[in-house]
C-alpha positions as CSV (number, residue, x, y, z in Angstrom):
1,M,9.2,20.7,8.9
2,A,11.6,21.9,6.2
3,C,11.5,25.4,4.8
4,M,13.4,27.5,2.3
5,K,14.2,31.1,3.0
6,L,14.3,33.6,0.2
7,G,15.1,37.4,0.0
8,S,17.2,39.6,2.2
9,K,15.3,42.8,2.8
10,A,13.0,43.7,5.7
11,D,9.3,43.6,5.1
12,V,7.9,46.8,3.5
13,F,4.3,45.8,3.1
14,H,1.5,46.8,5.4
15,L,-2.3,46.3,5.1
16,D,-4.8,49.1,5.2
17,G,-8.3,47.6,5.1
18,H,-8.4,45.5,2.0
19,T,-5.4,47.3,0.4
20,W,-1.7,46.3,0.6
21,L,0.7,49.3,0.5
22,C,4.4,49.2,-0.2
23,S,6.4,51.8,1.9
24,T,9.5,52.3,-0.2
25,G,9.4,56.1,-0.3
26,L,8.2,56.1,-3.9
27,S,4.6,56.5,-4.9
28,S,3.0,53.5,-6.4
29,D,2.3,53.5,-10.2
30,V,0.5,50.2,-10.6
31,C,-2.6,48.7,-8.8
32,I,-3.2,45.0,-9.1
33,E,-6.6,43.7,-7.9
34,V,-6.9,40.1,-6.8
35,G,-10.4,39.3,-5.6
36,E,-11.5,42.0,-3.1
37,T,-7.9,42.9,-2.3
38,S,-5.8,45.6,-4.0
39,F,-2.0,45.9,-4.2
40,H,-0.5,49.3,-4.7
41,L,3.0,48.5,-6.1
42,H,5.6,49.7,-8.6
43,K,6.0,48.6,-12.2
44,F,9.7,47.9,-12.4
45,P,10.1,45.1,-9.7
46,L,7.1,43.3,-11.2
47,L,7.9,43.4,-14.9
48,S,11.5,42.5,-14.2
49,R,10.4,39.1,-12.8
50,S,7.2,38.2,-14.7
51,R,6.6,37.8,-18.4
52,L,2.8,38.1,-18.0
53,L,3.0,41.3,-15.8
54,E,5.4,42.9,-18.3
55,K,3.0,42.2,-21.1
56,L,0.0,43.6,-19.2
57,I,1.8,46.7,-18.0
58,R,3.2,47.5,-21.5
59,E,-0.2,47.0,-23.1
60,F,-1.8,49.4,-20.6
61,S,-2.3,52.9,-22.3
62,G,-3.0,56.2,-20.6
63,N,-1.4,58.6,-18.2
64,E,-3.5,57.5,-15.3
65,K,-2.4,54.9,-12.8
66,C,-2.1,51.3,-14.3
67,V,-4.8,49.0,-12.9
68,L,-4.6,45.3,-13.6
69,Q,-7.0,42.4,-12.8
70,L,-5.5,39.0,-11.8
71,Q,-8.7,37.3,-10.6
72,T,-7.7,33.8,-11.7
73,I,-4.2,33.6,-10.2
74,P,-3.8,30.3,-8.2
75,G,-3.8,30.8,-4.5
76,G,-5.6,34.1,-4.6
77,A,-4.5,37.3,-2.8
78,K,-2.5,35.4,-0.1
79,T,-0.3,33.8,-2.7
80,F,0.1,37.0,-4.7
81,L,1.4,38.8,-1.6
82,R,4.2,36.3,-1.3
83,I,5.0,36.8,-5.0
84,A,5.1,40.5,-4.6
85,K,7.5,40.1,-1.6
86,F,9.7,37.8,-3.9
87,C,9.8,40.5,-6.6
88,Y,10.9,43.1,-4.0
89,D,13.5,40.7,-2.5
90,V,11.7,40.8,0.8
91,K,12.4,37.9,3.2
92,L,10.1,35.0,2.5
93,E,9.8,31.4,3.6
94,L,8.7,28.5,1.3
95,T,7.0,25.7,3.2
96,A,5.1,22.5,2.3
97,T,1.8,24.3,2.8
98,N,2.5,27.2,0.4
99,V,5.0,25.8,-2.1
100,V,2.3,24.3,-4.4
101,S,0.4,27.5,-4.7
102,L,3.6,29.5,-5.3
103,R,4.8,27.0,-7.9
104,C,1.5,27.2,-9.8
105,A,1.2,31.0,-9.4
106,S,4.8,31.5,-10.7
107,E,3.9,29.3,-13.7
108,Y,0.7,31.4,-14.2
109,L,2.9,34.6,-14.2
110,E,5.6,33.1,-16.3
111,M,8.4,33.8,-13.8
112,N,11.1,31.7,-15.5
113,E,14.9,32.1,-15.8
114,D,14.5,34.5,-18.7
115,Y,13.5,37.1,-16.1
116,G,16.3,36.8,-13.7
117,E,18.5,34.0,-12.4
118,G,17.0,32.0,-9.5
119,N,13.5,33.1,-10.4
120,L,10.5,31.7,-8.5
121,I,9.7,28.8,-10.8
122,K,13.1,27.3,-10.2
123,Q,13.2,28.1,-6.5
124,A,9.7,26.5,-5.9
125,E,10.5,23.5,-8.0
126,S,13.7,22.9,-6.2
127,F,12.0,23.1,-2.8
128,L,9.1,20.9,-4.0
129,N,11.6,18.1,-4.7
130,E,12.9,18.4,-1.2
131,V,9.3,18.2,0.2
132,F,8.7,15.0,-1.6
133,G,11.4,13.3,0.6
134,S,9.1,13.5,3.6
135,W,5.7,11.9,4.2
136,V,4.4,14.8,6.3
137,G,5.6,17.4,3.8
138,T,4.3,15.5,0.8
139,F,0.9,15.0,2.4
140,K,0.5,18.7,3.3
141,A,1.5,19.6,-0.2
142,L,-1.1,17.3,-1.7
143,E,-3.8,18.7,0.6
144,T,-3.1,22.2,-0.8
145,C,-3.3,21.1,-4.4
146,E,-7.0,21.7,-4.5
147,D,-6.5,25.4,-4.2
148,A,-4.2,25.5,-7.2
149,L,-6.2,23.5,-9.7
150,P,-6.1,23.1,-12.7
151,L,-2.4,24.1,-12.9
152,A,-1.4,21.6,-10.1
153,E,-2.7,18.8,-12.4
154,E,-1.1,20.3,-15.5
155,L,2.3,20.5,-13.8
156,H,1.8,16.9,-12.5
157,I,2.2,18.1,-8.9
158,V,-0.8,16.0,-7.8
159,S,0.4,12.8,-9.5
160,R,3.9,13.3,-8.1
161,C,2.6,13.8,-4.6
162,I,0.4,10.7,-4.8
163,D,3.2,8.6,-6.3
164,C,5.6,9.6,-3.5
165,L,3.0,8.8,-0.8
166,A,2.2,5.5,-2.4
167,T,5.9,4.6,-2.5
168,K,6.3,5.4,1.2
169,A,3.1,3.6,2.2
170,C,4.3,0.4,0.5
171,A,7.8,0.6,2.1
172,E,8.7,-1.3,5.3
173,P,7.4,0.5,8.4
174,V,10.9,0.6,9.9
175,L,12.2,2.5,6.9
176,M,9.5,5.3,7.4
177,S,9.7,5.5,11.2
178,P,11.1,8.9,12.2
179,V,13.9,8.8,14.7
180,S,15.0,12.2,16.0
181,T,18.6,12.8,17.0
182,V,19.9,15.8,19.0
183,L,23.5,16.9,18.8
184,W,24.7,18.3,22.1
185,N,28.3,18.9,22.8
186,G,29.3,16.5,20.0
187,I,27.2,13.6,21.5
188,H,24.2,12.1,19.5
189,S,21.2,11.2,21.6
190,T,18.3,9.3,20.3
191,S,14.7,10.1,21.4
192,K,12.5,7.4,22.9
193,P,12.3,4.5,20.4
194,H,9.0,4.2,18.5
195,T,7.8,0.8,17.3
196,P,6.6,1.2,13.7
197,T,3.3,-0.4,12.6
198,E,1.9,-1.0,9.2
199,D,-1.1,1.3,9.8
200,W,0.9,4.4,10.7
201,W,-0.4,6.3,7.7
202,Y,-4.1,5.2,7.8
203,E,-5.1,8.2,9.8
204,D,-3.6,10.7,7.4
205,V,-5.1,9.1,4.3
206,A,-8.5,9.1,5.9
207,F,-8.6,12.9,5.7
208,L,-8.2,13.0,1.9
209,K,-11.2,13.9,-0.2
210,L,-12.6,11.1,-2.3
211,P,-11.0,11.9,-5.7
212,L,-7.5,12.0,-4.2
213,F,-8.2,9.0,-2.0
214,K,-9.2,7.0,-5.0
215,R,-6.1,7.9,-6.9
216,F,-3.9,7.1,-3.9
217,M,-5.5,3.6,-3.5
218,L,-5.1,2.9,-7.2
219,A,-1.4,3.9,-6.9
220,V,-0.7,1.6,-3.9
221,A,-2.4,-1.3,-5.7
222,T,-0.2,-0.7,-8.8
223,K,2.9,-0.7,-6.6
224,G,2.0,-4.2,-5.3
225,M,0.4,-3.5,-1.9
226,K,-1.4,-6.7,-0.5
227,P,-5.1,-6.8,-0.9
228,E,-5.5,-7.3,2.8
229,R,-3.9,-4.0,3.6
230,I,-5.9,-2.2,0.8
231,S,-9.0,-3.5,2.4
232,E,-8.0,-2.3,5.8
233,V,-7.4,1.2,4.5
234,V,-10.7,1.4,2.7
235,M,-12.5,0.1,5.8
236,F,-10.7,2.8,7.9
237,Y,-11.7,5.5,5.4
238,T,-15.3,4.2,5.3
239,K,-15.8,4.2,9.0
240,R,-14.6,7.8,9.2
241,H,-16.9,9.2,6.5
242,I,-20.0,7.0,6.4
243,P,-22.2,6.0,9.4
244,L,-22.8,2.2,9.0
245,N,-25.4,1.9,11.6
246,G,-28.2,4.0,10.1
247,R,-29.0,7.2,8.3
248,Q,-27.2,10.0,10.2
249,S,-25.8,13.1,8.6
250,S,-22.3,12.2,8.9
251,F,-19.2,13.7,10.4
252,Q,-17.4,16.8,11.4
253,N,-13.8,16.9,12.4
254,G,-14.3,15.7,16.0
255,N,-10.6,15.6,17.0
256,N,-7.9,18.2,17.3
257,R,-6.3,17.3,14.0
258,T,-5.1,20.4,12.0
259,H,-4.9,19.1,8.5
260,G,-5.9,21.4,5.7
261,S,-9.1,19.4,5.0
262,T,-11.9,18.8,7.5
263,L,-14.8,16.5,7.3
264,H,-18.0,18.5,6.6
265,V,-21.6,17.3,7.1
266,T,-22.6,15.6,3.9
267,S,-26.0,14.8,2.4
268,D,-27.4,11.4,1.7
269,A,-26.6,11.9,-2.0
270,D,-23.0,12.6,-1.2
271,Q,-22.8,9.6,1.1
272,R,-24.4,7.4,-1.6
273,T,-21.8,8.5,-4.1
274,L,-19.0,7.9,-1.6
275,L,-20.3,4.4,-0.7
276,E,-20.6,3.3,-4.4
277,E,-17.0,4.4,-5.0
278,I,-15.8,2.6,-1.9
279,V,-17.4,-0.6,-3.0
280,R,-15.5,-0.3,-6.3
281,L,-12.2,0.2,-4.4
282,L,-12.6,-3.0,-2.3
283,P,-10.4,-5.9,-3.5
284,N,-12.2,-8.7,-5.3
285,Q,-10.1,-11.4,-3.6
286,K,-12.2,-13.7,-1.4
287,G,-11.7,-13.4,2.3
288,V,-9.6,-10.2,2.4
289,T,-12.6,-8.0,3.5
290,P,-14.5,-9.2,6.6
291,T,-18.0,-10.5,5.8
292,K,-19.4,-8.5,8.8
293,F,-18.2,-5.3,7.2
294,L,-19.6,-6.2,3.8
295,L,-23.0,-6.9,5.3
296,R,-22.9,-3.6,7.1
297,L,-22.1,-1.9,3.8
298,L,-25.0,-3.7,2.2
299,R,-27.4,-2.6,4.9
300,T,-26.2,1.0,4.5
301,S,-26.5,0.8,0.7
302,M,-30.2,-0.1,1.2
303,I,-30.7,2.8,3.6
304,L,-29.0,5.3,1.2
305,Q,-30.7,3.7,-1.9
306,A,-27.5,3.0,-3.7
307,S,-27.5,1.8,-7.3
308,P,-28.6,-1.8,-8.1
309,S,-25.1,-2.5,-9.4
310,C,-23.5,-1.5,-6.1
311,R,-25.8,-3.8,-4.1
312,E,-25.3,-6.6,-6.5
313,N,-21.5,-6.2,-6.2
314,L,-21.8,-6.4,-2.5
315,E,-24.1,-9.4,-2.6
316,R,-21.6,-11.2,-4.8
317,K,-18.7,-10.4,-2.5
318,I,-20.7,-11.6,0.5
319,G,-21.8,-14.8,-1.3
320,A,-18.2,-15.7,-2.1
321,Q,-17.4,-16.0,1.7
322,F,-20.8,-16.6,3.1
323,D,-19.5,-19.3,5.4
324,Q,-17.8,-16.6,7.5
325,A,-21.1,-14.8,8.2
326,V,-23.0,-14.8,11.5
327,L,-26.7,-14.9,12.1
328,E,-27.1,-11.4,13.6
329,D,-25.7,-9.7,10.5
330,L,-28.1,-11.5,8.2
331,L,-31.2,-10.0,9.9
332,I,-31.5,-7.2,7.4
333,T,-34.6,-5.2,7.9
334,N,-36.8,-5.1,4.8
335,M,-36.6,-1.7,3.1
336,G,-38.3,-2.7,-0.2
337,Y,-41.4,-1.1,-1.7
338,S,-43.8,-3.9,-0.6
339,M,-42.5,-4.2,3.0
340,E,-44.5,-7.4,3.4
341,T,-42.0,-9.2,5.6
342,L,-40.0,-8.0,8.5
343,Y,-36.6,-9.1,7.1
344,D,-35.3,-9.0,3.6
345,T,-35.3,-12.7,2.7
346,D,-34.9,-12.0,-1.0
347,C,-31.5,-10.4,-0.4
348,V,-30.4,-13.3,1.7
349,Q,-31.5,-15.8,-0.8
350,R,-29.6,-14.0,-3.6
351,I,-26.5,-14.2,-1.4
352,I,-27.0,-17.9,-0.7
353,D,-27.5,-18.5,-4.5
354,H,-24.1,-16.9,-5.1
355,F,-22.4,-19.0,-2.5
356,V,-23.9,-22.3,-3.7
357,L,-23.0,-21.5,-7.3
358,M,-19.4,-20.7,-6.4
359,D,-19.2,-23.8,-4.2
360,Q,-20.3,-26.0,-7.0
361,D,-17.8,-24.4,-9.4
362,Q,-15.0,-25.0,-6.9
363,N,-16.0,-28.6,-6.3
364,D,-16.2,-29.2,-10.1
365,S,-12.8,-27.7,-10.6
366,T,-11.0,-29.3,-7.7
367,L,-12.9,-32.6,-7.5
368,N,-13.5,-32.1,-3.8
369,P,-13.1,-35.5,-2.1
370,L,-15.7,-34.6,0.5
371,V,-18.5,-34.7,-2.1
372,H,-19.2,-37.9,-3.9
373,E,-22.4,-38.7,-5.8
374,G,-24.3,-36.1,-4.0
375,Q,-23.4,-37.4,-0.5
376,L,-21.2,-35.8,2.1
377,V,-18.6,-38.1,3.6
378,R,-19.2,-38.4,7.3
379,D,-16.0,-37.1,8.7
380,S,-16.6,-35.9,12.3
381,H,-13.4,-33.8,12.2
382,S,-14.2,-31.8,9.0
383,F,-16.3,-28.6,8.7
384,T,-16.8,-27.7,5.1
385,P,-18.0,-24.3,4.1
386,M,-21.2,-25.9,2.8
387,T,-22.1,-27.5,6.1
388,M,-21.4,-24.3,7.9
389,V,-23.7,-22.4,5.6
390,A,-26.4,-25.1,6.0
391,N,-26.3,-24.6,9.7
392,L,-26.4,-20.8,9.3
393,V,-29.4,-21.0,6.9
394,D,-31.3,-23.3,9.3
395,S,-30.8,-20.8,12.1
396,Y,-31.8,-17.9,9.8
397,L,-35.0,-19.8,8.9
398,A,-35.8,-20.3,12.6
399,E,-35.4,-16.5,13.1
400,V,-37.7,-15.4,10.2
401,A,-40.2,-18.2,10.7
402,P,-42.4,-16.4,13.3
403,D,-43.1,-13.7,10.7
404,V,-46.8,-14.2,9.9
405,N,-46.3,-12.5,6.5
406,L,-43.6,-14.9,5.4
407,K,-45.2,-16.9,2.6
408,L,-44.7,-20.7,2.4
409,P,-43.2,-20.6,-1.1
410,K,-40.5,-18.2,0.1
411,F,-39.7,-20.3,3.2
412,L,-39.5,-23.4,1.0
413,S,-37.3,-21.6,-1.5
414,L,-34.8,-20.5,1.2
415,A,-34.6,-24.0,2.7
416,A,-34.2,-25.8,-0.7
417,V,-31.2,-23.7,-1.7
418,I,-29.0,-25.8,0.5
419,P,-28.3,-29.3,-1.1
420,E,-29.6,-32.2,0.9
421,Y,-26.2,-33.7,1.5
422,A,-25.0,-30.6,3.3
423,R,-27.1,-31.3,6.4
424,A,-25.6,-34.2,8.4
425,L,-28.5,-33.8,10.8
426,D,-31.9,-32.3,10.1
427,D,-32.5,-31.1,13.7
428,G,-32.0,-27.4,12.7
429,I,-34.4,-27.5,9.8
430,Y,-37.0,-29.4,11.9
431,R,-36.8,-26.6,14.5
432,A,-37.4,-24.0,11.8
433,I,-40.4,-26.0,10.4
434,D,-41.9,-26.4,13.9
435,I,-41.6,-22.6,14.5
436,Y,-43.2,-21.8,11.1
437,L,-46.1,-24.2,11.8
438,K,-46.7,-22.6,15.2
439,A,-46.8,-19.1,13.6
440,H,-49.0,-20.2,10.7
441,P,-51.7,-22.4,12.1
442,W,-54.0,-21.8,9.1
443,L,-51.9,-23.9,6.8
444,T,-53.8,-26.7,5.1
445,D,-52.9,-30.4,5.5
446,S,-51.4,-30.4,2.0
447,E,-49.3,-27.3,2.7
448,R,-48.0,-28.8,6.0
449,E,-47.0,-32.0,4.2
450,Q,-45.3,-29.9,1.5
451,L,-43.4,-28.0,4.2
452,C,-42.3,-31.2,5.9
453,R,-40.9,-32.7,2.7
454,I,-37.8,-30.5,3.1
455,M,-36.9,-32.5,6.2
456,N,-35.4,-36.0,6.2
457,C,-36.9,-37.9,9.1
458,Q,-34.2,-40.5,8.9
459,K,-31.6,-37.7,9.8
460,L,-33.2,-36.6,13.0
461,S,-31.4,-37.2,16.3
462,L,-33.1,-39.3,19.0
463,E,-34.1,-36.2,20.9
464,A,-35.6,-34.5,17.8
465,S,-37.4,-37.8,16.8
466,T,-38.9,-38.0,20.3
467,H,-40.2,-34.4,20.0
468,A,-41.5,-34.9,16.5
469,A,-43.4,-38.1,17.6
470,Q,-45.3,-36.0,20.1
471,N,-45.7,-32.8,17.9
472,E,-49.4,-32.3,17.2
473,R,-48.5,-29.6,14.6
474,L,-46.9,-32.2,12.2
475,P,-48.9,-34.2,9.7
476,L,-49.9,-37.7,10.9
477,R,-47.9,-39.3,8.1
478,V,-44.7,-37.5,9.2
479,I,-45.2,-38.8,12.7
480,V,-45.7,-42.3,11.5
481,Q,-42.5,-42.1,9.4
482,V,-40.6,-40.8,12.4
483,L,-41.7,-43.7,14.5
484,F,-40.9,-46.2,11.7
485,F,-37.3,-44.9,11.5
486,E,-37.0,-45.0,15.3
487,Q,-38.1,-48.7,15.2
488,L,-35.5,-49.4,12.5
489,R,-32.9,-47.6,14.6
490,L,-33.9,-49.7,17.6
491,R,-33.5,-52.9,15.7
492,T,-30.1,-51.9,14.4
493,S,-29.0,-51.1,18.0
494,V,-30.2,-54.5,19.3
495,A,-28.4,-56.3,16.5
496,G,-25.2,-54.4,17.3
497,W,-25.3,-55.4,20.9
498,L,-25.8,-59.1,19.9
499,F,-23.0,-58.9,17.4
500,V,-20.6,-57.5,20.1
501,S,-21.7,-60.3,22.5
502,D,-21.1,-63.1,20.0
503,N,-17.7,-61.8,18.9
504,L,-16.6,-61.4,22.5
505,E,-17.6,-64.9,23.4
506,N,-15.9,-66.4,20.4
507,S,-12.7,-64.6,21.1
508,Q,-12.6,-65.7,24.7
509,N,-13.3,-69.4,23.8
510,H,-10.5,-69.3,21.2
511,S,-8.0,-67.9,23.7
512,G,-8.7,-70.7,26.1
513,N,-10.6,-68.6,28.5
514,L,-12.9,-70.9,30.4
515,V,-15.1,-68.2,31.9
516,P,-18.7,-69.3,31.8
517,R,-21.1,-67.6,29.4
518,N,-23.3,-66.3,32.1
519,E,-20.4,-64.5,33.8
520,C,-19.2,-62.8,30.6
521,M,-19.3,-59.0,31.2
522,I,-20.0,-56.6,28.3
523,P,-19.7,-52.8,28.8
524,I,-22.8,-51.0,27.6
525,S,-23.3,-47.3,27.9
526,S,-26.9,-46.3,28.8
527,G,-26.8,-42.9,30.4
528,G,-23.7,-44.0,32.3
529,D,-21.1,-46.7,32.4
530,Q,-22.3,-50.0,33.8
531,N,-21.6,-53.8,33.3
532,V,-24.4,-56.1,32.2
533,T,-24.2,-59.9,32.0
534,V,-25.2,-61.7,28.8
535,N,-28.3,-63.2,30.5
536,D,-29.5,-59.8,31.6
537,M,-28.8,-58.4,28.1
538,S,-30.7,-61.3,26.6
539,G,-33.7,-60.5,28.7
540,R,-33.5,-56.8,27.7
541,V,-33.3,-57.7,24.1
542,S,-36.4,-59.9,24.4
543,E,-38.3,-57.0,25.9
544,L,-37.2,-54.6,23.1
545,E,-38.2,-57.1,20.5
546,K,-41.6,-57.4,22.0
547,E,-42.0,-53.7,22.1
548,C,-40.9,-53.3,18.5
549,L,-43.4,-55.9,17.5
550,N,-46.2,-54.1,19.4
551,M,-45.2,-50.8,17.8
552,K,-45.3,-52.3,14.4
553,Q,-48.7,-53.8,14.9
554,E,-50.1,-50.6,16.3
555,I,-48.7,-48.5,13.4
556,E,-50.2,-50.9,10.8
557,K,-53.5,-50.8,12.5
558,L,-53.4,-47.0,12.7
559,V,-52.5,-46.6,9.0
560,K,-55.4,-49.0,8.0
561,T,-58.1,-47.5,10.3
562,K,-56.9,-43.8,10.1
563,G,-57.6,-43.4,13.7
564,S,-57.9,-40.0,15.4
565,W,-54.9,-38.0,16.6
566,D,-55.8,-38.4,20.3
567,N,-56.0,-42.2,20.0
568,F,-52.5,-42.2,18.3
569,Y,-51.0,-39.9,20.8
570,N,-52.3,-41.9,23.8
571,R,-50.9,-45.2,22.3
572,F,-47.5,-44.0,21.3
573,A,-46.4,-40.7,22.8
574,L,-46.3,-42.0,26.4
575,K,-44.3,-45.1,25.4
576,L,-41.3,-43.1,24.4
577,K,-39.3,-42.9,27.7
578,V,-36.5,-40.5,26.7
579,K,-36.0,-36.9,27.7
580,P,-38.0,-34.3,25.8
581,F,-36.3,-32.5,22.9
582,D,-35.6,-28.8,23.5
583,L,-35.9,-27.0,20.2
584,K,-34.1,-24.0,21.5
585,S,-31.0,-26.0,22.4
586,V,-30.6,-27.4,18.9
587,K,-27.0,-27.5,17.9
588,M,-26.2,-28.3,14.3
589,P,-23.1,-30.5,14.1
590,C,-21.1,-30.9,11.0
591,N,-21.5,-34.6,10.6
592,G,-23.8,-37.4,11.8
593,L,-23.0,-41.0,12.5
594,E,-24.9,-43.8,11.0
595,V,-24.7,-47.3,12.5
596,K,-25.2,-50.1,10.1
597,T,-26.6,-53.5,11.2
598,P,-23.7,-56.0,11.4
599,R,-24.1,-59.1,9.4
600,K,-24.7,-62.6,11.0
601,A,-25.8,-61.2,14.4
602,V,-27.8,-63.9,16.2
603,S,-30.2,-64.0,19.1
604,N,-31.0,-67.4,20.7
605,G,-29.8,-69.1,17.6
606,K,-31.8,-66.9,15.2
607,Q,-30.3,-64.6,12.7
608,I,-31.5,-61.0,12.8
609,P,-32.0,-59.5,9.3
610,D,-29.7,-56.7,8.1
611,T,-32.5,-54.5,7.0
612,C,-36.3,-54.3,7.5
613,K,-38.6,-56.4,5.4
614,L,-40.7,-55.0,2.6
615,D,-43.8,-55.1,4.8
616,D,-42.0,-52.9,7.4
617,R,-41.9,-49.9,5.1
618,I,-44.3,-47.1,5.1
619,P,-45.0,-44.6,2.3
620,D,-42.6,-41.7,2.0
621,L,-43.8,-38.2,2.2
């Protein structure tokens, strides 16, 4: 590290207890007290270099020894000793760690060029400009500014240090990478090459105290540093000063770093203030700060009881990029006054509200082609932020549903935040509803029906429909509706098979293929790939039509007679011969696939209708 050597004489100062004596052969005629330390010196070397000391010495009257008080000198007794050596022309070194205090103390004592050429103000200022050329030197100088306030601010030393550091931080890493060269016998040798990285200065900045760190971050932002890097620095600083996993009195300097400042144990109030300032420093741009980190900050802000504006700011930032969140980070323990529920569902709902509002604004401004008349285009290759959030919310509802203290209105409110078009399949919300019904068996019939209205039975997969048809916790009308849509889906599938068969036969006849109809092979997937003849398929279709008819008649009879659940279950549940639906294995895909009934599909010369007849419908929930 660079230094400047001043003076030419040998050291003549020695310490006796708390008293510094000058052994020049002459008795001292002035005593200067700085704190608890006394300096027995001589008048002439002092008044010849300092306007202030000259004024104080001349103002002192009396024949006794002159005694002066300099209790407010920057740097204290240690700095005044160096100034005394400078006045006596004793050898002295200026370094990055003492130049700031010497510059401020020389200004305090008015040691300008009027009191000797090359006085201390000029010497210190010259060396300070040299220090600013180095990151390490500038950083050490900045750390010592706190001991020289307020003069360090008045002389713009603090702002100059910060500006130099910000300029170096914004420069290319290769420009700031130190490369040491050694000159030996006229040959230059370069030390082992060091690969520079963009975060080479993060560790140093993390040791700054909050006021200086704030000013540094504002300076790099002004100089055009990218928001992503600003966010990285703030995150690095936060993790060093604030425990994000709970209330723990924070940090001491656990490594061997020898910077001037160390990290002391701080109170909750100090950590709360620090957290609120850090939130203000985070960039507002969407996506530059990881959602996981923001959620950890939010949880910590609740523990430390940060201001409402701080928490609202965090919730808004999280809501803007909520599609990047994961379920485990949303399970925020309730720390409110009521403590009714295990998890803070109110906080999550506010975050979701922010996301939905921003998503709507973006769709309105960009005319998103994926959203048209409230319906999501079924593109199996597209995952929109809204569909991702819908899946996340359904998973969150399933996690909080077992809480017996979670009220039905709150559950419904959370589920209803997501627009209906965002769910391609309703398997996820059905799973959450079933868990809630199991944990709240005391719900009335009307409340269970109200709960099931947030689910669209027509958007359940085959596995989910099978499970729902056998679910005793669901209202009877919901089960009937599930069976109705399964019957409709079955008719659509049958019509699709016949349509394929008819088209294949026509194409073969037109091409001159004389293969008989009963030998026509149609690939049909049913649990595996196999070939079925038209005659076999016709027999299967006839069986399916009979079963559909029987199911329809039984459903109509059940609705009219309002039979018991056991009778209904015995008649229908055992007829569904597909594998059970495992609620725990529900995966929420982005998009579903709807199969429409082809037109002009025929069976044995009879046209199958495109849609169900009016008498096939059942009342909606």
